[in-house]
Each structure stands twice: as structure tokens, then as C-alpha cells.
N, C-alpha and C positions, 0 to 999 in steps of 0.2 A: 085511373091516372093518379099519380102522386107528384106533388111539388115539394122539393126540398129547397128551402129558402134561407136567406140570411145575407148580411152584408159581405162584400168581398173579404176573403181571408178568414172566414169563420168555420171552415172545415166541412163545407157541403160536399166537396168531392170525396173526401175521406169517408163520409157517411154513405154515399151511394156506392162507393167501391166495396165497403163492408157489406152493404145490403146485397149487392150483386154476387159477391163471393158466397154469402150465406145461402142465397137462392139456388145456387148450383146443386146443392145437396138435395133439394126438394122439388125443383122444377121438373115438370114432365117434358117440357120442350127446351128450346135453346134460349140462352141469355146473350144479349148483344149489348155492347157498351160503345157509345159513340161520343167522341169529343174532338177537339181541334188541336190536340197535341199528343205526342207519343210518350209524354212524361210519365203517365200512369200505367203504361203497358204491362210492366212487370209486377205491379201491385195486384193485378187481377189473376184469378185462377186460370190455368191454361184452357179450361173448357169454355170460357167466355169468349165470344167472338168480339175482338177489339177492332174498332174502326176509327182511324184518324182521318177526319174529313179534309184536312189540308191537301192531301194527295189527290182529291177529287175536284179541286178548284171551285168549290161552292162559293158563290159571290152574293147570293141574296136568298130571301125567304122562298121564292118560287122554285129555285133550284134545289133547295133543301127539301121542300115538299116532294118533289119528284124522287129525290134520293131516298127518303123515308118510305114512300109508296113502293119503290123498287125493292127495298129490303123486305118489306112485308110480302110483296108478291113473289119474291124469289124463293121464299122458304116458309111454308105454312106451319112449320114446327117452331117458329120463333114465338116464344111465350112472353118474354120480358125484354123491353128495349129501354136502356138507360141512355139519356142524352144529357151530357154535362156541358152547361153553358149555352143554352139555346139562344140567348140574345147575342153572344159573341159570334156564334156560328152563322146566324142569319144576318147579322149587322143591323138588327132592328131593336128598338126599345121594347121591353115587355108589353107596354101598353098598346103597341102596334101589332101584336101577334094574336089578336082575337080570332081571326079567320084560321090561322094555323092551328090553334088549339081546338077549334071546332072540327077541323079536318081530322086531327088526331083522335078526338073523341069518337068520330064515325069509324075510324080504322079499328079502334078498340072494340066497338060493338060488332062490327061486321066480320072481323077476323080473329077475335078472341086473343088479342095481344094486349099486354099491360105496359104502359109507358111511365117512366119515372124521369123527371126533369130537375135539374138544378137551376135556380133563378137567383141572381145576385140582387136581392132587395129585402128590406125589412118587411115583416108581415103587413104592417099598415100601408106600405107602399106598393103592394101587389095589386094589379088591376082586379076589378071585381070578378071578371070571368075566370080568374085563377083561384079565388078564395075558396071555392067549393072543393078544391082538390088538396087543401092543406089540412093536416091533422090538427 
């Protein structure tokens, strides 16, 4: 798992888009990019599965957990899953997402998928459970 962090407007999304586009060349499996807007749809290479969660009416963390598990279960060839704006999508503060990130960690281990998240926070403001995923 990797966390790309920084205050709002510091270019986190551009970083993960560049990372996803670069991985397409070397990934053995599929690359998935999940966000809550279609704004970046055309910035990603066509081989990347783009998902705008607004169309799925996700209203809380539990619904998003089911959504993520469904994506993992639906295709065992998913290798990388990028999630842009986890706090926005779930409607929760980062500090309240400890159980969510523990679940993601289990998914990574059990299904050999790598998650990359953007989090709008300075490094010192990240919850302790996320700091082990920061470069």
C-alpha cells in the first residue's frame, strides 16, 4: 500500500495519474483508477479501468468497502487499484478510517493487489496507522 499525501491543491492526483500511466507498461495485471469525478478520465491511458464512484451512489465507508471488495472479487487480474480522495469518497475523516485501511491491508495480502491512495493532509497530520505506508 502507498499513501500519496499533501494539502489540497498540491498535485497529488497528478502524481497518481502519472504513476498509474507508467505502471501500464510493466503491470502483469490490470490497473484500476477510482475517484469521485470524471474530470481525469482522459488523462489516464485507455488501458486503465477508470471508475467514477458518483454513478454508484456510495454514501458511506461501509458501502465503499463492499464496492472495493466487489472490484477485487470480480477480477483476479487486478494488480493495482488507485483511489483518489478516500476521505471525500467515504465522507469520513482520515482518522476515522483505521478499520477501512486494515481491511485493505488484508485484501492486499490475500489477493495480491496493490492499493495507492491520495490523502489530503500534511505528513504530520496523517493518522499513525497510515504513516507506515508513506515513503
